[in-house]
C-alpha positions in Angstrom: -0.2 -0.1 -0.4 3.0 2.6 1.3 4.3 1.6 -2.1 1.7 1.9 -4.5 0.5 5.0 -3.6 4.6 6.2 -3.9 4.6 4.9 -7.6 0.8 6.3 -7.9 2.3 9.8 -7.2 5.3 9.6 -9.0 5.1 6.9 -11.7 1.4 5.7 -13.2 3.3 3.2 -15.6 4.8 1.6 -12.5 2.1 1.9 -10.4 0.1 -0.1 -12.7 2.9 -2.9 -13.6 2.8 -2.6 -9.6 -0.5 -3.1 -9.4 -0.7 -6.0 -11.4 2.1 -8.2 -9.9 -0.2 -7.5 -6.6 -2.6 -9.2 -7.9 -0.6 -12.5 -9.2 0.3 -12.3 -5.4 -3.0 -12.4 -4.2 -3.9 -15.1 -7.3 -0.6 -17.3 -6.0 -3.0 -17.3 -2.4 -5.8 -18.4 -4.0 -7.1 -15.3 -2.5 -7.1 -16.6 0.9 -7.2 -14.1 3.2 -5.2 -16.0 5.7 -2.7 -16.5 3.4 -2.3 -13.1 2.5 -2.1 -12.1 6.2 1.1 -14.0 6.4 2.8 -12.9 3.6 1.6 -9.5 4.1 2.9 -9.2 8.3 6.2 -11.1 7.0 6.6 -8.5 3.7 5.9 -5.2 6.2 8.4 -4.2 9.3 6.3 -0.9 10.1 4.5 -0.4 13.6 1.3 -2.4 14.2 -1.1 0.8 13.7 0.3 1.0 10.1 0.7 -3.1 9.4 -3.2 -2.9 10.1 -3.6 -0.4 7.6 -1.5 -2.2 4.9 -3.8 -5.9 5.8 -6.9 -3.8 5.4 -5.8 -2.3 1.8 -4.9 -6.2 0.9 -8.0 -7.2 2.2 -10.1 -4.5 0.0 -8.0 -6.2 -2.9 -9.4 -9.3 -2.1 -12.6 -8.1 -1.6 -12.6 -6.7 -5.4 -11.4 -9.5 -7.1 -13.8 -11.9 -5.9 -16.3 -9.2 -6.4 -14.8 -8.7 -10.2 -14.4 -12.6 -10.1 -10.4 -12.3 -11.0 -9.4 -15.4 -9.5 -8.3 -16.8 -12.3 -6.9 -13.6 -14.5 -7.7 -10.2 -15.9 -7.1 -6.9 -14.0 -9.4 -4.6 -11.7 -11.7 -2.5 -13.4 -10.2 0.6 -11.8 -6.7 -0.7 -13.3 -8.5 -1.5 -16.5 -9.6 2.2 -16.2 -6.2 3.5 -15.8 -4.6 2.1 -18.0 -7.8 3.2 -20.9 -7.2 6.3 -19.4 -3.7 6.1 -20.2 -4.1 5.1 -23.5 -6.4 8.3 -24.4 -3.7 10.6 -22.8 -1.2 8.7 -25.5 -4.1 9.4 -27.9 -4.5 13.1 -27.4 -0.9 13.7 -27.2 0.0 12.7 -30.9 -3.6 14.3 -32.0 -2.5 17.5 -30.8 1.4 17.3 -31.4 2.1 17.9 -27.2 5.5 16.2 -27.0 7.5 15.6 -30.8 10.0 13.7 -28.7 7.2 11.3 -27.6 5.7 11.5 -31.0 9.1 10.7 -32.7 9.8 7.7 -30.6 6.2 6.5 -30.8 6.2 6.4 -34.7 9.5 4.5 -34.3 7.7 2.1 -32.4 4.5 1.6 -33.8 5.3 -1.3 -36.1 6.0 -3.0 -33.1 3.2 -1.7 -30.8 1.1 -2.9 -33.4 2.6 -6.4 -34.1 2.6 -7.0 -30.2 -1.3 -5.9 -29.8 -1.8 -8.4 -32.6 -0.5 -10.7 -30.9 -1.4 -10.1 -27.4 -5.4 -10.7 -28.2 -6.5 -9.5 -24.7 -5.0 -5.6 -25.4 -7.7 -3.6 -25.9 -5.2 -0.8 -26.9 -1.6 0.4 -27.8 -0.6 1.0 -24.2 -2.0 -1.8 -22.5 -0.3 -3.7 -25.4 3.0 -2.5 -24.0 2.2 -2.7 -20.6 1.4 -6.6 -21.0 4.9 -6.9 -22.8 7.1 -5.4 -20.4 4.8 -7.5 -17.7 5.6 -10.9 -19.5 9.2 -10.0 -19.9 9.4 -9.1 -16.1 8.0 -12.3 -15.3 10.3 -13.8 -17.8 13.2 -12.6 -16.4 12.4 -13.7 -12.5 11.2 -17.2 -13.6 15.5 -16.7 -15.5 13.3 -17.6 -19.0 15.7 -17.3 -22.2 14.9 -13.7 -23.8 15.5 -13.1 -27.4 17.4 -9.9 -27.8 14.6 -9.0 -30.5 12.2 -8.4 -27.3 14.7 -6.8 -25.0 15.1 -4.2 -27.6 11.4 -4.2 -27.8 10.3 -4.1 -24.3 13.4 -1.9 -24.1 11.7 1.2 -26.2 8.1 0.2 -24.9 9.6 1.1 -21.4 11.2 4.6 -23.1 8.3 5.5 -24.6 5.9 4.3 -21.5 8.4 6.3 -18.8 8.1 9.3 -21.4 4.3 8.9 -20.9 4.5 8.7 -17.3 6.4 11.7 -17.0 3.9 14.1 -19.4 1.0 12.4 -17.3 2.7 13.3 -14.3 2.8 16.8 -15.7 -0.5 17.5 -16.5 -2.1 15.9 -13.8 0.2 19.0 -11.7 -1.4 21.5 -14.1 2.0 21.7 -15.7 0.8 20.5 -18.9 -2.3 22.0 -21.1 -4.3 20.0 -23.3 -7.5 19.0 -24.3 -7.8 15.2 -22.4 
């Protein structure tokens, strides 16, 4: 919860990836509250009051995942909405020519983005496709699986574009970037 708040305020893309990781962790414990609370207790070395707050946050996530029937796969609705918002923001940047460097990088990666979007038929938009690619890459690294140079290069490009998107989004949220969004 503490890290989630920090990431939400500092980098929206890292926040989404972190929350996807949390969903995966909760699924690995089969959404069993007792197992999740044991995990939380071992992971967070904080005062008991703060630990109670963190446990409540995890319990709320468990309830949401149950209610939204996300026990096996998929993402919580608020995260899907956030990814959709990021994609609308991404499209607005391009359409309104807000950030030439961003647009140039996007144009360089557009073919790769389309390729990954078509491969990942679960992706409903470009931002989601890039996030999926990065998340799968991270999972492959954790499992110490072989990763091709093409995959590494693609993920590196997506990471760079999404990092730029996150910076622009933060500027927009702070009121430092004016645009029609």
